[in-house]
PQR file with spaces between the fields and no chain letter, atoms N, CA, C, O and H, PARSE charges and radii, in Angstrom:
ATOM       1  N    MET     1     120.406   -0.585  -99.415 -0.4000 1.5000
ATOM       2  CA   MET     1     119.104   -0.270  -99.792 -0.0000 2.0000
ATOM       3  C    MET     1     118.592   -1.282 -100.845  0.5500 1.7000
ATOM       4  O    MET     1     119.283   -1.444 -101.851 -0.5500 1.4000
ATOM       5  N    GLU     2     117.469   -1.961 -100.705 -0.4000 1.5000
ATOM       6  CA   GLU     2     116.962   -2.922 -101.610 -0.0000 2.0000
ATOM       7  C    GLU     2     116.267   -2.294 -102.780  0.5500 1.7000
ATOM       8  O    GLU     2     115.427   -1.405 -102.642 -0.5500 1.4000
ATOM       9  H    GLU     2     116.907   -1.829  -99.888  0.4000 1.0000
ATOM      10  N    LYS     3     116.646   -2.789 -103.946 -0.4000 1.5000
ATOM      11  CA   LYS     3     115.957   -2.203 -105.128 -0.0000 2.0000
ATOM      12  C    LYS     3     114.512   -2.683 -105.211  0.5500 1.7000
ATOM      13  O    LYS     3     114.163   -3.735 -104.677 -0.5500 1.4000
ATOM      14  H    LYS     3     117.328   -3.511 -104.057  0.4000 1.0000
ATOM      15  N    ASN     4     113.726   -1.939 -105.850 -0.4000 1.5000
ATOM      16  CA   ASN     4     112.346   -2.301 -106.114 -0.0000 2.0000
ATOM      17  C    ASN     4     112.368   -3.578 -107.010  0.5500 1.7000
ATOM      18  O    ASN     4     113.171   -3.634 -107.942 -0.5500 1.4000
ATOM      19  H    ASN     4     114.010   -1.084 -106.284  0.4000 1.0000
ATOM      20  N    LYS     5     111.557   -4.547 -106.767 -0.4000 1.5000
ATOM      21  CA   LYS     5     111.584   -5.694 -107.639 -0.0000 2.0000
ATOM      22  C    LYS     5     110.209   -5.909 -108.268  0.5500 1.7000
ATOM      23  O    LYS     5     109.177   -5.643 -107.651 -0.5500 1.4000
ATOM      24  H    LYS     5     110.905   -4.501 -106.010  0.4000 1.0000
ATOM      25  N    THR     6     110.217   -6.408 -109.541 -0.4000 1.5000
ATOM      26  CA   THR     6     109.065   -6.656 -110.225 -0.0000 2.0000
ATOM      27  C    THR     6     108.959   -8.089 -110.595  0.5500 1.7000
ATOM      28  O    THR     6     109.939   -8.659 -111.075 -0.5500 1.4000
ATOM      29  H    THR     6     111.055   -6.624 -110.043  0.4000 1.0000
ATOM      30  N    THR     7     107.885   -8.684 -110.413 -0.4000 1.5000
ATOM      31  CA   THR     7     107.673  -10.104 -110.699 -0.0000 2.0000
ATOM      32  C    THR     7     106.912  -10.169 -112.068  0.5500 1.7000
ATOM      33  O    THR     7     105.896   -9.512 -112.297 -0.5500 1.4000
ATOM      34  H    THR     7     107.089   -8.221 -110.024  0.4000 1.0000
ATOM      35  N    VAL     8     107.448  -10.945 -112.869 -0.4000 1.5000
ATOM      36  CA   VAL     8     106.796  -11.037 -114.260 -0.0000 2.0000
ATOM      37  C    VAL     8     106.551  -12.575 -114.430  0.5500 1.7000
ATOM      38  O    VAL     8     107.468  -13.384 -114.292 -0.5500 1.4000
ATOM      39  H    VAL     8     108.273  -11.479 -112.683  0.4000 1.0000
ATOM      40  N    LEU     9     105.327  -12.920 -114.723 -0.4000 1.5000
ATOM      41  CA   LEU     9     104.919  -14.306 -114.969 -0.0000 2.0000
ATOM      42  C    LEU     9     105.128  -14.545 -116.443  0.5500 1.7000
ATOM      43  O    LEU     9     104.588  -13.825 -117.283 -0.5500 1.4000
ATOM      44  H    LEU     9     104.581  -12.263 -114.835  0.4000 1.0000
ATOM      45  N    LEU    10     105.957  -15.616 -116.775 -0.4000 1.5000
ATOM      46  CA   LEU    10     106.244  -15.942 -118.113 -0.0000 2.0000
ATOM      47  C    LEU    10     105.676  -17.449 -118.355  0.5500 1.7000
ATOM      48  O    LEU    10     105.680  -18.289 -117.455 -0.5500 1.4000
ATOM      49  H    LEU    10     106.396  -16.201 -116.093  0.4000 1.0000
ATOM      50  N    SER    11     105.229  -17.676 -119.553 -0.4000 1.5000
ATOM      51  CA   SER    11     104.819  -19.010 -119.844 -0.0000 2.0000
ATOM      52  C    SER    11     106.062  -19.972 -119.809  0.5500 1.7000
ATOM      53  O    SER    11     107.210  -19.543 -119.926 -0.5500 1.4000
ATOM      54  H    SER    11     105.225  -16.993 -120.283  0.4000 1.0000
ATOM      55  N    ARG    12     105.774  -21.238 -119.648 -0.4000 1.5000
ATOM      56  CA   ARG    12     106.925  -22.178 -119.679 -0.0000 2.0000
ATOM      57  C    ARG    12     107.602  -22.288 -120.989  0.5500 1.7000
ATOM      58  O    ARG    12     108.794  -22.594 -121.030 -0.5500 1.4000
ATOM      59  H    ARG    12     104.841  -21.587 -119.553  0.4000 1.0000
ATOM      60  N    ASP    13     106.904  -22.053 -122.085 -0.4000 1.5000
ATOM      61  CA   ASP    13     107.511  -21.991 -123.404 -0.0000 2.0000
ATOM      62  C    ASP    13     108.555  -20.809 -123.484  0.5500 1.7000
ATOM      63  O    ASP    13     109.662  -20.951 -124.002 -0.5500 1.4000
ATOM      64  H    ASP    13     105.936  -21.805 -122.051  0.4000 1.0000
ATOM      65  N    THR    14     108.127  -19.688 -122.953 -0.4000 1.5000
ATOM      66  CA   THR    14     108.983  -18.494 -122.963 -0.0000 2.0000
ATOM      67  C    THR    14     110.177  -18.743 -122.113  0.5500 1.7000
ATOM      68  O    THR    14     111.287  -18.420 -122.535 -0.5500 1.4000
ATOM      69  H    THR    14     107.227  -19.573 -122.532  0.4000 1.0000
ATOM      70  N    VAL    15     110.027  -19.303 -120.931 -0.4000 1.5000
ATOM      71  CA   VAL    15     111.157  -19.587 -120.066 -0.0000 2.0000
ATOM      72  C    VAL    15     112.108  -20.560 -120.764  0.5500 1.7000
ATOM      73  O    VAL    15     113.314  -20.318 -120.796 -0.5500 1.4000
ATOM      74  H    VAL    15     109.125  -19.566 -120.588  0.4000 1.0000
ATOM      75  N    ASN    16     111.613  -21.606 -121.297 -0.4000 1.5000
ATOM      76  CA   ASN    16     112.452  -22.574 -122.061 -0.0000 2.0000
ATOM      77  C    ASN    16     113.222  -21.903 -123.162  0.5500 1.7000
ATOM      78  O    ASN    16     114.403  -22.186 -123.363 -0.5500 1.4000
ATOM      79  H    ASN    16     110.633  -21.803 -121.272  0.4000 1.0000
ATOM      80  N    ARG    17     112.538  -20.977 -123.909 -0.4000 1.5000
ATOM      81  CA   ARG    17     113.236  -20.362 -125.019 -0.0000 2.0000
ATOM      82  C    ARG    17     114.347  -19.467 -124.487  0.5500 1.7000
ATOM      83  O    ARG    17     115.423  -19.403 -125.082 -0.5500 1.4000
ATOM      84  H    ARG    17     111.579  -20.747 -123.746  0.4000 1.0000
ATOM      85  N    LEU    18     114.104  -18.774 -123.376 -0.4000 1.5000
ATOM      86  CA   LEU    18     115.129  -17.862 -122.780 -0.0000 2.0000
ATOM      87  C    LEU    18     116.287  -18.629 -122.218  0.5500 1.7000
ATOM      88  O    LEU    18     117.431  -18.181 -122.300 -0.5500 1.4000
ATOM      89  H    LEU    18     113.230  -18.826 -122.893  0.4000 1.0000
ATOM      90  N    CYS    19     115.983  -19.902 -121.584 -0.4000 1.5000
ATOM      91  CA   CYS    19     117.050  -20.695 -121.142 -0.0000 2.0000
ATOM      92  C    CYS    19     117.908  -21.242 -122.333  0.5500 1.7000
ATOM      93  O    CYS    19     119.126  -21.356 -122.197 -0.5500 1.4000
ATOM      94  H    CYS    19     115.054  -20.266 -121.517  0.4000 1.0000
ATOM      95  N    LYS    20     117.316  -21.560 -123.427 -0.4000 1.5000
ATOM      96  CA   LYS    20     118.128  -22.099 -124.543 -0.0000 2.0000
ATOM      97  C    LYS    20     118.951  -20.889 -125.123  0.5500 1.7000
ATOM      98  O    LYS    20     120.060  -21.126 -125.603 -0.5500 1.4000
ATOM      99  H    LYS    20     116.326  -21.467 -123.537  0.4000 1.0000
ATOM     100  N    LEU    21     118.469  -19.623 -125.102 -0.4000 1.5000
ATOM     101  CA   LEU    21     119.168  -18.555 -125.606 -0.0000 2.0000
ATOM     102  C    LEU    21     120.242  -18.023 -124.686  0.5500 1.7000
ATOM     103  O    LEU    21     121.129  -17.287 -125.119 -0.5500 1.4000
ATOM     104  H    LEU    21     117.568  -19.430 -124.713  0.4000 1.0000
ATOM     105  N    LYS    22     120.167  -18.393 -123.409 -0.4000 1.5000
ATOM     106  CA   LYS    22     121.139  -17.888 -122.417 -0.0000 2.0000
ATOM     107  C    LYS    22     122.537  -18.161 -122.808  0.5500 1.7000
ATOM     108  O    LYS    22     123.429  -17.316 -122.728 -0.5500 1.4000
ATOM     109  H    LYS    22     119.447  -18.990 -123.058  0.4000 1.0000
ATOM     110  N    GLY    23     122.705  -19.416 -123.250 -0.4000 1.5000
ATOM     111  CA   GLY    23     124.165  -19.782 -123.633 -0.0000 2.0000
ATOM     112  C    GLY    23     124.683  -18.991 -124.885  0.5500 1.7000
ATOM     113  O    GLY    23     125.887  -18.787 -125.043 -0.5500 1.4000
ATOM     114  H    GLY    23     121.981  -20.102 -123.315  0.4000 1.0000
ATOM     115  N    LYS    24     123.750  -18.561 -125.752 -0.4000 1.5000
ATOM     116  CA   LYS    24     124.060  -17.850 -126.927 -0.0000 2.0000
ATOM     117  C    LYS    24     124.342  -16.314 -126.659  0.5500 1.7000
ATOM     118  O    LYS    24     125.219  -15.685 -127.251 -0.5500 1.4000
ATOM     119  H    LYS    24     122.772  -18.726 -125.624  0.4000 1.0000
ATOM     120  N    ILE    25     123.522  -15.801 -125.727 -0.4000 1.5000
ATOM     121  CA   ILE    25     123.664  -14.354 -125.439 -0.0000 2.0000
ATOM     122  C    ILE    25     124.509  -13.990 -124.277  0.5500 1.7000
ATOM     123  O    ILE    25     124.879  -12.833 -124.082 -0.5500 1.4000
ATOM     124  H    ILE    25     122.810  -16.312 -125.247  0.4000 1.0000
ATOM     125  N    GLY    26     124.819  -15.014 -123.483 -0.4000 1.5000
ATOM     126  CA   GLY    26     125.765  -14.952 -122.409 -0.0000 2.0000
ATOM     127  C    GLY    26     125.514  -13.699 -121.449  0.5500 1.7000
ATOM     128  O    GLY    26     124.467  -13.570 -120.813 -0.5500 1.4000
ATOM     129  H    GLY    26     124.518  -15.955 -123.641  0.4000 1.0000
ATOM     130  N    ASP    27     126.504  -12.844 -121.405 -0.4000 1.5000
ATOM     131  CA   ASP    27     126.432  -11.725 -120.512 -0.0000 2.0000
ATOM     132  C    ASP    27     125.320  -10.735 -120.687  0.5500 1.7000
ATOM     133  O    ASP    27     125.019   -9.929 -119.806 -0.5500 1.4000
ATOM     134  H    ASP    27     127.355  -12.949 -121.921  0.4000 1.0000
ATOM     135  N    THR    28     124.681  -10.824 -121.918 -0.4000 1.5000
ATOM     136  CA   THR    28     123.566   -9.884 -122.190 -0.0000 2.0000
ATOM     137  C    THR    28     122.200  -10.490 -121.673  0.5500 1.7000
ATOM     138  O    THR    28     121.128   -9.912 -121.854 -0.5500 1.4000
ATOM     139  H    THR    28     124.926  -11.479 -122.634  0.4000 1.0000
ATOM     140  N    TYR    29     122.318  -11.666 -121.031 -0.4000 1.5000
ATOM     141  CA   TYR    29     121.073  -12.218 -120.460 -0.0000 2.0000
ATOM     142  C    TYR    29     120.305  -11.384 -119.608  0.5500 1.7000
ATOM     143  O    TYR    29     119.083  -11.327 -119.742 -0.5500 1.4000
ATOM     144  H    TYR    29     123.189  -12.135 -120.884  0.4000 1.0000
ATOM     145  N    ASP    30     120.950  -10.687 -118.687 -0.4000 1.5000
ATOM     146  CA   ASP    30     120.355   -9.816 -117.725 -0.0000 2.0000
ATOM     147  C    ASP    30     119.719   -8.589 -118.380  0.5500 1.7000
ATOM     148  O    ASP    30     118.707   -8.046 -117.939 -0.5500 1.4000
ATOM     149  H    ASP    30     121.943  -10.733 -118.579  0.4000 1.0000
ATOM     150  N    THR    31     120.437   -8.167 -119.543 -0.4000 1.5000
ATOM     151  CA   THR    31     119.983   -7.014 -120.253 -0.0000 2.0000
ATOM     152  C    THR    31     118.706   -7.359 -121.024  0.5500 1.7000
ATOM     153  O    THR    31     117.845   -6.499 -121.213 -0.5500 1.4000
ATOM     154  H    THR    31     121.260   -8.608 -119.902  0.4000 1.0000
ATOM     155  N    VAL    32     118.574   -8.674 -121.492 -0.4000 1.5000
ATOM     156  CA   VAL    32     117.269   -9.035 -122.226 -0.0000 2.0000
ATOM     157  C    VAL    32     116.188   -9.092 -121.164  0.5500 1.7000
ATOM     158  O    VAL    32     115.084   -8.599 -121.398 -0.5500 1.4000
ATOM     159  H    VAL    32     119.273   -9.372 -121.339  0.4000 1.0000
ATOM     160  N    ILE    33     116.457   -9.664 -120.029 -0.4000 1.5000
ATOM     161  CA   ILE    33     115.405   -9.775 -118.994 -0.0000 2.0000
ATOM     162  C    ILE    33     114.949   -8.401 -118.578  0.5500 1.7000
ATOM     163  O    ILE    33     113.746   -8.165 -118.469 -0.5500 1.4000
ATOM     164  H    ILE    33     117.353  -10.064 -119.838  0.4000 1.0000
ATOM     165  N    ASN    34     115.912   -7.442 -118.329 -0.4000 1.5000
ATOM     166  CA   ASN    34     115.466   -6.102 -117.965 -0.0000 2.0000
ATOM     167  C    ASN    34     114.723   -5.387 -119.087  0.5500 1.7000
ATOM     168  O    ASN    34     113.806   -4.606 -118.833 -0.5500 1.4000
ATOM     169  H    ASN    34     116.889   -7.634 -118.417  0.4000 1.0000
ATOM     170  N    ASP    35     115.125   -5.659 -120.339 -0.4000 1.5000
ATOM     171  CA   ASP    35     114.296   -5.071 -121.377 -0.0000 2.0000
ATOM     172  C    ASP    35     112.904   -5.621 -121.416  0.5500 1.7000
ATOM     173  O    ASP    35     111.950   -4.865 -121.601 -0.5500 1.4000
ATOM     174  H    ASP    35     115.870   -6.293 -120.545  0.4000 1.0000
ATOM     175  N    VAL    36     112.749   -6.937 -121.245 -0.4000 1.5000
ATOM     176  CA   VAL    36     111.439   -7.522 -121.164 -0.0000 2.0000
ATOM     177  C    VAL    36     110.646   -6.788 -120.008  0.5500 1.7000
ATOM     178  O    VAL    36     109.512   -6.373 -120.249 -0.5500 1.4000
ATOM     179  H    VAL    36     113.524   -7.551 -121.095  0.4000 1.0000
ATOM     180  N    ILE    37     111.184   -6.626 -118.826 -0.4000 1.5000
ATOM     181  CA   ILE    37     110.587   -6.027 -117.688 -0.0000 2.0000
ATOM     182  C    ILE    37     110.204   -4.605 -118.018  0.5500 1.7000
ATOM     183  O    ILE    37     109.088   -4.184 -117.716 -0.5500 1.4000
ATOM     184  H    ILE    37     112.104   -6.963 -118.630  0.4000 1.0000
ATOM     185  N    ASP    38     111.084   -3.867 -118.619 -0.4000 1.5000
ATOM     186  CA   ASP    38     110.844   -2.441 -119.016 -0.0000 2.0000
ATOM     187  C    ASP    38     109.651   -2.345 -119.891  0.5500 1.7000
ATOM     188  O    ASP    38     108.746   -1.543 -119.665 -0.5500 1.4000
ATOM     189  H    ASP    38     111.991   -4.210 -118.864  0.4000 1.0000
ATOM     190  N    LYS    39     109.657   -3.227 -120.961 -0.4000 1.5000
ATOM     191  CA   LYS    39     108.559   -3.147 -121.880 -0.0000 2.0000
ATOM     192  C    LYS    39     107.258   -3.519 -121.209  0.5500 1.7000
ATOM     193  O    LYS    39     106.217   -2.949 -121.535 -0.5500 1.4000
ATOM     194  H    LYS    39     110.393   -3.879 -121.144  0.4000 1.0000
ATOM     195  N    TYR    40     107.284   -4.417 -120.323 -0.4000 1.5000
ATOM     196  CA   TYR    40     106.068   -4.958 -119.541 -0.0000 2.0000
ATOM     197  C    TYR    40     105.541   -3.724 -118.716  0.5500 1.7000
ATOM     198  O    TYR    40     104.345   -3.435 -118.700 -0.5500 1.4000
ATOM     199  H    TYR    40     108.129   -4.880 -120.058  0.4000 1.0000
ATOM     200  N    GLU    41     106.492   -3.019 -118.037 -0.4000 1.5000
ATOM     201  CA   GLU    41     106.066   -1.928 -117.148 -0.0000 2.0000
ATOM     202  C    GLU    41     105.549   -0.776 -118.019  0.5500 1.7000
ATOM     203  O    GLU    41     104.535   -0.159 -117.694 -0.5500 1.4000
ATOM     204  H    GLU    41     107.464   -3.255 -118.049  0.4000 1.0000
ATOM     205  N    ALA    42     106.228   -0.495 -119.098 -0.4000 1.5000
ATOM     206  CA   ALA    42     105.751    0.542 -120.085 -0.0000 2.0000
ATOM     207  C    ALA    42     104.336    0.267 -120.558  0.5500 1.7000
ATOM     208  O    ALA    42     103.510    1.175 -120.655 -0.5500 1.4000
ATOM     209  H    ALA    42     107.052   -0.996 -119.363  0.4000 1.0000
ATOM     210  N    GLY    43     104.074   -0.963 -120.844 -0.4000 1.5000
ATOM     211  CA   GLY    43     102.716   -1.431 -121.272 -0.0000 2.0000
ATOM     212  C    GLY    43     101.707   -1.298 -120.133  0.5500 1.7000
ATOM     213  O    GLY    43     100.561   -0.904 -120.349 -0.5500 1.4000
ATOM     214  H    GLY    43     104.745   -1.700 -120.766  0.4000 1.0000
ATOM     215  N    MET    44     102.145   -1.633 -118.916 -0.4000 1.5000
ATOM     216  CA   MET    44     101.214   -1.444 -117.790 -0.0000 2.0000
ATOM     217  C    MET    44     100.830    0.022 -117.560  0.5500 1.7000
ATOM     218  O    MET    44      99.680    0.340 -117.260 -0.5500 1.4000
ATOM     219  H    MET    44     103.075   -1.954 -118.740  0.4000 1.0000
ATOM     220  N    ASN    45     101.856    0.931 -117.712 -0.4000 1.5000
ATOM     221  CA   ASN    45     101.611    2.398 -117.558 -0.0000 2.0000
ATOM     222  C    ASN    45     100.672    2.906 -118.605  0.5500 1.7000
ATOM     223  O    ASN    45      99.899    3.826 -118.337 -0.5500 1.4000
ATOM     224  H    ASN    45     102.791    0.673 -117.956  0.4000 1.0000
ATOM     225  N    GLU    46     100.708    2.296 -119.892 -0.4000 1.5000
ATOM     226  CA   GLU    46      99.847    2.805 -120.950 -0.0000 2.0000
ATOM     227  C    GLU    46      98.420    2.278 -120.717  0.5500 1.7000
ATOM     228  O    GLU    46      97.445    2.859 -121.193 -0.5500 1.4000
ATOM     229  H    GLU    46     101.336    1.549 -120.109  0.4000 1.0000
ATOM     230  N    ASN    47      98.321    1.135 -119.954 -0.4000 1.5000
ATOM     231  CA   ASN    47      96.989    0.480 -119.831 -0.0000 2.0000
ATOM     232  C    ASN    47      96.431    0.729 -118.427  0.5500 1.7000
ATOM     233  O    ASN    47      95.665   -0.110 -117.954 -0.5500 1.4000
ATOM     234  H    ASN    47      99.113    0.663 -119.568  0.4000 1.0000
ATOM     235  N    LYS    48      96.749    1.790 -117.746 -0.4000 1.5000
ATOM     236  CA   LYS    48      96.248    2.080 -116.407 -0.0000 2.0000
ATOM     237  C    LYS    48      94.705    2.034 -116.398  0.5500 1.7000
ATOM     238  O    LYS    48      94.089    2.621 -117.288 -0.5500 1.4000
ATOM     239  H    LYS    48      97.372    2.472 -118.130  0.4000 1.0000
ATOM     240  N    GLY    49      94.113    1.418 -115.514 -0.4000 1.5000
ATOM     241  CA   GLY    49      92.653    1.290 -115.408 -0.0000 2.0000
ATOM     242  C    GLY    49      92.124    0.232 -116.449  0.5500 1.7000
ATOM     243  O    GLY    49      90.913    0.019 -116.508 -0.5500 1.4000
ATOM     244  H    GLY    49      94.613    0.940 -114.791  0.4000 1.0000
ATOM     245  N    GLY    50      92.939   -0.384 -117.209 -0.4000 1.5000
ATOM     246  CA   GLY    50      92.446   -1.348 -118.193 -0.0000 2.0000
ATOM     247  C    GLY    50      92.040   -2.707 -117.574  0.5500 1.7000
ATOM     248  O    GLY    50      91.345   -3.513 -118.192 -0.5500 1.4000
ATOM     249  H    GLY    50      93.922   -0.211 -117.161  0.4000 1.0000
ATOM     250  N    TYR    51      92.527   -2.931 -116.272 -0.4000 1.5000
ATOM     251  CA   TYR    51      92.208   -4.174 -115.708 -0.0000 2.0000
ATOM     252  C    TYR    51      91.216   -4.013 -114.483  0.5500 1.7000
ATOM     253  O    TYR    51      90.829   -5.006 -113.867 -0.5500 1.4000
ATOM     254  H    TYR    51      93.091   -2.276 -115.770  0.4000 1.0000
């Protein structure tokens, strides 16, 4: 069963920063990305009808 997927558009600066941090945070990289997605989705839920 395929998990639901969320696409999040990030600015090039943000992507570059995450790539630089990847080496430092190692195994927690996926956790950081998931945290970003969770915060994004939480924000979307708070702003229903805002767009």
